[in-house]
C-alpha positions as CSV (number, residue, x, y, z in Angstrom):
1,M,220.4,-5.1,94.6
2,S,221.4,-8.4,93.1
3,F,220.6,-11.9,94.2
4,K,221.8,-15.4,93.4
5,V,219.4,-18.2,92.5
6,T,220.5,-21.8,93.0
7,D,218.5,-25.1,92.5
8,T,219.2,-27.6,95.3
9,H,217.9,-31.1,96.0
10,L,215.3,-29.5,98.3
11,G,214.1,-26.6,96.1
12,T,215.1,-23.2,94.9
13,Q,217.3,-21.0,97.0
14,I,217.5,-17.2,96.4
15,E,220.4,-15.5,98.2
16,L,220.0,-11.8,98.8
17,E,222.7,-9.7,100.5
18,K,221.2,-10.2,104.0
19,Y,218.4,-12.7,103.5
20,L,217.7,-16.2,102.1
21,V,214.4,-16.9,100.4
22,F,213.8,-20.6,99.8
23,F,210.9,-22.3,97.9
24,G,211.0,-26.0,98.7
25,N,210.0,-29.0,96.7
26,R,208.4,-32.2,97.8
27,R,211.5,-33.3,99.7
28,A,211.6,-30.1,101.8
29,N,210.0,-30.4,105.2
30,S,210.8,-29.0,108.6
31,E,213.2,-31.7,109.4
32,T,215.2,-31.6,106.2
33,L,215.2,-27.8,106.3
34,R,216.5,-27.7,109.9
35,T,219.3,-30.0,108.7
36,Q,220.1,-28.0,105.6
37,Y,220.0,-24.6,107.5
38,P,220.9,-25.3,111.1
39,Q,221.7,-21.7,111.8
40,I,218.1,-20.6,111.2
41,K,215.3,-21.1,113.7
42,L,212.1,-22.1,111.7
43,C,208.7,-20.8,112.6
44,G,205.3,-21.7,111.0
45,V,201.7,-20.8,111.5
46,K,198.6,-23.0,111.3
47,Q,197.3,-22.0,107.9
48,T,193.5,-21.6,107.6
49,H,193.0,-20.1,104.1
50,S,192.2,-16.7,105.7
51,N,193.5,-13.2,105.5
52,R,195.0,-13.1,109.0
53,V,198.4,-11.6,109.3
54,V,200.5,-12.0,112.5
55,F,203.8,-10.9,113.9
56,V,206.2,-13.6,115.1
57,N,209.5,-13.2,117.0
58,D,210.2,-16.7,118.2
59,T,209.4,-20.4,117.7
60,K,207.5,-20.9,120.9
61,N,204.1,-20.4,119.3
62,D,205.1,-22.4,116.2
63,L,201.9,-23.7,114.5
64,L,199.7,-22.4,117.4
65,L,198.9,-19.1,115.7
66,E,196.3,-19.3,113.1
67,A,197.1,-17.1,110.1
68,D,198.1,-17.3,106.4
69,A,200.7,-14.6,106.6
70,H,203.3,-14.0,109.3
71,W,206.1,-11.5,109.5
72,S,209.2,-10.8,111.6
73,D,212.0,-8.4,112.0
74,K,214.1,-10.9,114.1
75,P,217.4,-11.9,112.5
76,G,217.9,-15.7,112.2
77,L,214.2,-16.6,112.2
78,G,213.0,-18.5,109.1
79,L,209.3,-18.1,108.3
80,L,207.7,-21.3,106.9
81,I,204.5,-21.7,104.9
82,V,203.3,-24.8,103.2
83,T,201.6,-24.7,99.8
84,A,200.3,-27.2,97.2
85,D,198.3,-25.2,94.6
86,C,198.3,-22.0,96.6
87,A,201.0,-19.3,95.9
88,P,203.9,-18.9,98.3
89,I,204.8,-15.2,98.5
90,M,207.8,-13.7,100.3
91,L,208.1,-10.0,101.0
92,V,211.6,-8.7,102.0
93,D,212.9,-5.3,102.9
94,E,216.7,-5.8,103.5
95,N,217.2,-2.2,104.6
96,I,214.6,-2.2,107.3
97,G,215.2,-5.8,108.2
98,V,211.7,-7.3,107.8
99,V,210.4,-10.3,106.0
100,C,206.8,-11.6,105.5
101,A,205.7,-15.1,104.3
102,I,202.3,-15.3,102.7
103,H,200.2,-18.4,101.9
104,A,197.9,-17.1,99.1
105,G,195.1,-19.4,98.1
106,W,192.1,-18.2,96.3
107,R,190.2,-17.5,99.5
108,G,193.1,-15.5,100.9
109,V,193.4,-13.6,97.6
110,Q,189.7,-12.9,97.6
111,L,190.0,-11.6,101.2
112,K,193.0,-9.4,100.1
113,I,195.7,-11.2,102.2
114,I,198.5,-9.7,100.1
115,R,197.2,-6.2,100.6
116,K,196.7,-6.8,104.3
117,A,200.2,-8.1,104.8
118,I,201.7,-5.0,103.0
119,E,199.4,-2.7,105.1
120,E,200.5,-4.4,108.3
121,L,204.2,-3.8,107.4
122,R,203.5,-0.2,106.4
123,K,201.8,0.3,109.7
124,N,204.9,-0.8,111.5
125,F,207.6,0.6,109.3
126,S,208.0,3.8,107.3
127,G,209.8,3.9,104.0
128,L,209.3,0.3,103.0
129,S,211.1,-0.8,99.9
130,L,209.8,-4.4,99.4
131,R,211.1,-7.0,97.1
132,V,208.5,-9.6,96.3
133,F,209.3,-13.3,95.5
134,I,206.5,-15.6,94.2
135,G,207.2,-19.3,94.4
136,P,205.8,-22.2,92.4
137,H,202.1,-22.6,92.4
138,I,199.3,-24.1,90.3
139,Q,198.8,-22.6,86.8
140,K,195.7,-21.8,84.8
141,K,196.1,-24.9,82.6
142,S,195.9,-27.2,85.7
143,F,193.2,-25.5,87.7
144,E,189.5,-24.8,87.1
145,V,187.2,-23.0,89.5
146,E,183.4,-22.8,89.6
147,D,181.7,-19.6,88.4
148,R,181.0,-18.8,92.1
149,V,184.7,-18.7,92.9
150,R,185.5,-16.7,89.8
151,D,182.8,-14.2,90.8
152,L,184.0,-13.9,94.3
153,L,187.5,-13.2,93.1
154,L,186.4,-10.6,90.5
155,S,184.2,-8.9,93.2
156,S,187.2,-8.5,95.4
157,V,189.4,-6.5,93.0
158,E,189.3,-2.8,92.3
159,P,186.3,-1.7,90.1
160,D,188.6,-0.8,87.1
161,F,190.0,-4.4,87.1
162,S,187.2,-6.0,85.2
163,E,186.7,-9.3,83.4
164,T,187.7,-7.4,80.2
165,T,191.1,-6.7,81.8
166,L,191.4,-10.4,82.6
167,K,190.7,-11.4,79.0
168,K,193.4,-9.1,77.8
169,H,195.9,-10.8,80.1
170,S,195.4,-14.5,79.4
171,T,197.9,-15.5,82.1
172,L,195.5,-14.0,84.7
173,A,192.3,-15.5,83.4
């Protein structure tokens, strides 16, 4: 399974065989994306820094559903998320025909939004073979958190994933 990566004036476009993953830059907004990709109906959610995952199949509820991850199996529907320092994550299974867009901030990560999204897809589809794309987000050198936030994040991970593990992997600490 190959893919093609192209930088455009609006961001980075990743073309898969059946899907398009796009991580926009500051110039990318709903209006410019609708102009750039007129064949795709765009759908977003009202992001709340939660771990809520919802199914969408049309644009009628656009921005009315509160969630930080949404998924669909409807062809031609583009799932939008907006990030600044949070991580945009796209899950794609081209064989099954499902995509999930995740807005992963520290609160969502602490509340296991990525795991919840994968579990939601597993609940609805057997034999998932997900490809994961992680877009631009804030890096360690530009972001500090209080000890309280660090402790919340550490307490949310598996017991064998300790602070010692974090120190070994400096890109995670």
